[in-house]
Structure formats: structure tokens, C-alpha cells
N, C-alpha and C positions, 0 to 999 in steps of 0.2 A: 555518346547519352548524359543529359545533364544530370547532374546528382539530383538524388531524392531531397525535396527539401523536410524539415521537422515536423510542419504542419501534414504532408501528405503521408508522412510515417505515423504521426498520432492518428489520425484518421483511419488507415487501416488498423490498427491496433484496437480501436474501440470496436471496428467492423468486425474482427476476428473475434472478439469477445462475443459482442450478439452473436453472431453467427455459429457460433459452438453453445451460447446455451439455448436458441430455438434448435438447433438440429440434434443437440444431444450429443456430437461430436462427429470428427470428421478425418482424413487421412490426408498427411501431411501434402501429396500430390493433391490431392481434391482444393486445401487451402490455397496453393500455389496456380492452380488453374483459376479458380475463383478472382483473385485477387491480382492475377497476372503478374507473378513476382515468379523468383525461384525458389525450390526449397530450402535452400541453404538460408537464404532471407528469410521465409518462412520460421524458420527453427532459430535465427536470432531473434525475431519477433517474437515467439515463445518463451525464450531467456529474459525478453525486457518486461514480458508481462509477470512472468514467474516471482520477479523480485520488485513488483508493483503491487498494490492491493488500494484497500480503503486506509483512510486516515486512522490512525492508531500506530501503527508501526512495532507491532507484536505479532508474532507467529500465526496466531488465527485469524490475523487482520491479509494476509499474503494470499493473492491470486495463486491457486494451486490444481494441476492437471493430474490426469489417470492417462499414464500412454501403455499402449499393449507391448506385449513381450517384444517385438522387434523394433519398437519406436516408431513405428510407421502411422498412427493413427493415435487420435487426442481428443480428449474429452474433459471440459470443466467438472471437477469434483464436486462442486457448490454452485449454484445456479446463478451468485450475487444480485440476485432481485431483479436482472434483465429483462425477464419475461413481463414485467409492469412498471408503470412509472415509480420513479423513487420520490420519497418524500425529502426537500431541501433543507438544509441550515439557512439562517439568514447569511450565513457569512460564505456559505457556497453560492447562494443568488447574486450578492453582490458579486463576487469572483467572474460568475457567468456573464453577469451585465455587462462588467468590465471588458471582457474579452471580445464579447459583441460587438460593443463599441469600436475597441480596436480594430476589428472586422472590416467594421462599416466605411473607413476611410480607403480601405481599398480595394471595394468593389465597385465598378464600374457596369458591370449590367442590371439595365434597368428592372428586370424581373427578378433577377438575384437580390437587389439591392431592396426591393419592396418586402420580399420574403424575409430578409433579415431584418428589416425594420418591425414587420409583424411580430417576429420569434422576439426580439430585444421588447416590444412592450408585453408578450406573453410573459417572458419571465420576469419583467419590473412588475407585473402585476402579483407576482409570486409571493414579492417580498413582505407584505404584510402579514399573510398566513405561514409564511416558511416555517418559523417556530414551530417545534412540536408541542409548545403551549407549555402549561405550569409554571411561568413565571420567569424572568430574566436570569439569562447563565449568572450575571453578580450573585444572584439569593443562592442557587446552588453551590456556587463556591463558598461561599461563607457556611452553608452549612454541612457541607463535605468537609470541610478546615477542621469545623468543630469536631464531628464524628471522627474524622482522623487524630486529631489530638488526646479526644477520648476513649476512645477503640470502643465505638457504639455502631452497631448495626444497624442497617438502614432497610428500610422496605422501597425501592426501587420501580416505578413506571417508565419503562425504556422502549423506544422507537428505535429501531435497528435501520441502517443504510439499506436494507430492503425492505423497508417501512413495517416492518413486523412488530408488534405490540406485543411487552410481557413484563411480568411482574416478580421482580425476584428480591430475594433478600441477599446483600452484600455485606462485606467488612470494609471499610474504604481503607487505603494504605498510603496512597499519595496522588500527589495532582500534578502536572506539567504542563507549561503553555508550549507550546511549537506553535511552527508555521501554521498550520491547518488548524490550531483553535486549541480549546482548553482538553486534555485528556485526563480521565480517571484511571489509576489502578487499582483493582479492588479485588477479594476474593469472594468468589460466586456461590452461593449457599447451592446451587440446583446445580451447577456442572461439576463442584468442588473442585473447582482449579480457579488461577489466577486468570485474570481476564482484565482489557483494556475498554473503557466506554468514553464516548464523544459526551461532554458535560453537554452542548446544546442539545444531544438528544437526550437527555432527562428529561420526561415529563413530569416526574413529582418522584418526590422523597417525604418518607415521614420514617421516624422512630420504628426500629422493630424490637419486639418482645424476645427475639430469638437472642441464644448466647454469642458471642464473639468468638468464632470458627477459624479465623485466620491461620496458619501454620507462623507460630513464630519465625522460624526461619527465613519465609516470606518477608517479615517484616524488617528483619535484621537486615538481609539482603538489599531490602528499597531505601535503609536507612545508608546504608555502607554504598551505595552505588552512583549516589549525587546524582547531576542532573541529566547525566548521560555518557556516553563514549565519544570522547573526540578523536577523530581521527583524518591525518592529512595522507594525500593520495597522489602521487603522481602519474599520468596516465597519458595513452594516446589523447592527440586534440578529438579524435572520433567520439568519445565519450562525454563529450561536453552536456550533453542532452541529460545524462545521469545526474553531474553535476548540478546541474539546474534542476532536474527533480527533487533533486537531497537537498536544494537549500543552502546551496555554497553560497556563506556571505561572499567570497571573494575567489575567482577564477584569474591565476597567474599564467600567463602565456609563455613557454622556453624558448629558444634558439632552435632547438632540435624538435620543434614542432609538436611537444607534450604540453600538457597543460597539469599544475599544480593547484588542489584546492584542500581547504578544511570542510569537514561536516561531521554531524552528530548524531548519531545511533543510538536508540533507547532499548537496545536489546542485542545479544550478541548473535542472536539467530539472523537479525536482520541484517549486520553488518557483514556475516559469514555469507550468507546468500548471496549478498549484493555484490560483495569482492569477486565471488566464485562465476556472476556469471559473465562477468565482462575480465577474467581474469588474463586471457591471452593478451589484454592491452594495459595490463598495471603492472610500473615499472618499481614503483617504491611505495610501502606501506608504514607508516607512524604512529605510534610508537610499537618499540619492538614486540610488546606483548602480543597487539593485534595481529602484528602479522604472523607472529607465531601461532595465534589460533586458527587464522584461515587455512596457514600451510598445515598445520595438523588435520583439520578437518578436509582438507584436498589430499593430505595423505591417505586418510582413512577412505576416503572415496576409491581413490585409484586401488588400495588393497582390495576391497567389496568386489571392484569391477573385474580385477586380476583372476578374482575367484569364479566368479560369475562367467568370465570366459573361459576359462578350465573346465568349468563342468559341463559348459556346453560345447565343449571341443574346440574351443578357438573360432568356430565359424559365426556365420550373422552378417548381413548385409543392412544400412540403414536406407529404406525406400522414400 
């Protein structure tokens, strides 16, 4: 059997998300039969989705699942907005347009080529209105930088990736430029917690009369954290897709069929969950404190699983 291409797997990953969003949940066996792959393959797909998510790379941006007690059925904890069309940012429209243009050169079937051409025109037409409005992102960056310097609270109108508009008061703490665009770390007065926002999805900003409420510990942690956590990994070549997904600048191939690459994580939670999802194919992690962080979490998980197994009498089978 020919090895599966990255494109085929990517299409299935998206289809699994859409199916779970519309059906409300499914068993591992049901997903296996529907997508004509083994149950082990479904579990690997879910592991991949588990460390994927919306741009932002903070814990609340990750795709999260609910599993039943014997881990034979799965559902999405959040719908991710898949039940309705999403509002795209200009950057997303451009990326999608370029991807469709790359596909166009490989399509030979006339009917499919026509459908692809129609889709490209539809996507291109979105560009003038793809922005969430309220001015150019550069203007938002200037306003946000000034608020960060002055420790000034802002009233923000925000359109989420699920196309939900909300008005909230925030205390801007930091800005980060990532491959997917500019992101804002802020303390949200509504949720009483730190949140990450996509700058291009900010519709409007205005000074707020509310006092600054961000915990000093959060501001200090942001100041001391630097631009991110840079980690070097040596893994099996089978996880090249992960290196590409994380935006690795260079991927070095070794004679033993492993690959080595450097990536930057913007939260320790993202780092831990990403590495643990492919832990059986990771050979080296540097620096040492990053390796210790992952090892400590893995050890804690194993201890808890041992307790769960003991309390259940050591039985149970995955289906």
C-alpha cells in the first residue's frame, strides 16, 4: 500500500473536526469506519489535533476533546465555529489564495479544475472585506503599544475566529509577532484571566474608565519571559509535518533518518502538550530545562494513570 500523503491526512483531519462538530461526538470505531482507516490511525489523528488549534498558541487556543471513561468515544469540548462560515483575516485570505494557486497546477481533471477556479475567485473576492474592520492593524499596534507603556485599560470590540463579536475591557500586557501575524497578550476583565487575541480581529479600541487590574505577577512574567521559548528537537523523520506546522526555520536530516529542528513556543503548556503528543518519536530535547519540564509532566501523568488503573482494578480495554 502506498504511503499516505500529507495532503490526504490533512483533509481527513479537517473532516474529523467537522464531523465531530456536526454530530456532537462519535466512537473511535465509527470514525475508523467512516474515514476508512484503522482505529490506531484515528487515535494518532486525534493526538495531532490535540496539539493543534487556532493561532495564538496559548492553552485556550488549543483544540480540546472529551473522552468517555473507557476512551472509546470522543467529542469536541468546543464547537470551534465549524457549524457556520468563519470570518477570515486578510492574512488568512492571502494564505488560502496562494494554497489554491499551488493546487491549480496539479489538477488535470477539467471538472475539478473548473471548481477550483471558481473557488479561487470566491476566495479572492473576500480580500476587500476580509478585515474585521475598524482600521488598519498598524493603527491598532500603535494604540496597543502606547497602552502597554502607560498601563492603560482599553475597551475592545473583538471578533473571534468563530465570528462572535464581543466588547470587553482589557489590560494590554504584551505584543508578539509570530508567523501567523500579530498577537496580543492581555488581562481580560470579563473572564478575570490572561487571554491571547489576534490583532487583526480587533474591530475597535477606545480608552476605558476602568482601573488597571492585571496582576503584577502576570506583567512581571511577561517582562521576564522574553520573546518565547526556543527548543531544539531531534525526532523521527515521520514528524517532519510537525516541524513544518510549528514553523521551523531549518530542518536538518541526519544519517540515522532522524531530523533536527528549532522551534519557538509562546507558552510552556503548548511546549509540553506538543512534545508529549509525539514523545515516542522524540530522541533529544534541548535545552535541559525544557526536557525536564516535559519529563516532569510525563512522570506526573504516568503516576496519575497508575492510580486510576489501581482504583479500577487494573482492567479496561481500549476499543
